[in-house]
C-alpha positions, 0 to 999 in steps of 0.5 A, spaced: 801 061 145 798 061 152 803 057 155 808 062 155 803 068 157 799 064 163 805 065 168 804 072 166 797 072 167 796 068 174 803 067 176 808 062 176 806 057 182 799 057 179 801 056 172 806 051 174 800 047 178 795 047 172 800 045 167 802 039 171 795 037 173 792 038 167 786 042 171 783 047 168 781 054 171 774 056 172 771 063 170 771 065 178 778 062 179 781 066 173 777 073 175 780 072 182 787 071 180 786 078 175 785 075 168 779 071 164 777 070 157 771 074 155 767 072 149 764 078 145 759 079 140 758 084 135 752 086 131 752 091 125 745 095 124 744 099 118 740 106 119 733 103 118 735 098 124 736 092 120 741 087 123 747 084 120 746 077 117 751 074 122 754 076 128 762 076 129 764 073 136 771 074 138 775 072 145 779 077 149 784 076 154 781 080 160 788 082 164 787 086 170 793 084 174 799 089 174 806 086 173 810 085 180 815 090 182 822 090 178 829 090 182 834 096 181 841 097 183 847 100 180 851 096 175 858 095 175 861 099 180 860 101 187 860 108 186 854 109 190 855 105 196 857 112 200 850 115 198 854 120 193 855 121 186 860 126 184 862 129 178 867 123 175 861 118 177 856 122 174 859 122 167 856 115 166 853 110 171 849 104 169 843 101 173 841 094 172 833 093 172 831 085 174 825 082 172 820 080 177 821 072 179 814 072 183 807 074 182 805 077 175 811 077 171 813 081 165 812 078 158 815 080 151 812 086 149 811 089 156 814 096 157 820 098 162 821 105 164 826 108 169 824 114 172 827 120 176 824 122 182 817 118 180 817 122 173 820 120 166 826 123 164 827 129 159 828 124 154 824 118 157 828 111 158 824 106 156 825 099 153 820 094 150 822 088 153 824 082 148 824 075 149 832 076 150 831 080 155 826 075 159 831 070 158 837 074 161 832 076 166 834 084 166 835 090 162 841 095 163 840 103 163 846 107 162 845 115 165 849 120 163 851 127 167 846 131 163 840 126 164 840 127 172 839 135 172 841 139 177 845 137 183 841 135 189 837 129 192 835 123 187 831 117 187 831 112 181 825 107 180 823 102 175 816 100 173 813 095 168 807 097 164 804 090 161 801 090 154 794 091 157 796 097 160 796 095 167 802 099 171 806 095 175 809 097 182 815 101 182 822 098 184 825 100 191 828 107 189 836 107 188 837 114 192 843 118 192 846 125 192 848 128 186 854 133 187 858 135 181 860 142 184 868 142 186 869 146 193 873 152 192 880 152 192 884 153 198 888 159 199 895 159 202 898 164 206 904 165 210 904 164 217 909 169 221 
């Protein structure tokens, strides 16, 4: 267990250092890095104030470190290289969200979401990351014309929320202008 989660909690460079050196992490270092193990005890009392015979003790991982920002790019075509998405391109366009490789990395069970203008899509584009996603290092999202709304300026971003509920920074936006309205037909007149 913990060897798989450690890079997610403290970052790959620090986790590698600890793994190779055999050194333990002090409570102060863990807190500074954004994670720690907290021990808590529970006491039960009845209405008369009598305490339970035994205390339940449990350890909890305290994770205050949000995931690093993922990457985002159009996948499989260069349709958006001109900054425009026309009616044909809008029928179906794929975007690849790459998992962060530095800082606080994604873990299985984290949620990745694709956003339009910083907001959830009408039908949210969310993936719960699996071990397979982590091995691949990316997740692909396919958007249809209906997902993009009215013509105009668009900005897509992706975010990761970890199991502790920490919302990571957004990816750099993929920006384009959606223009699916064809121009008016030209008129021809005889010159004479």
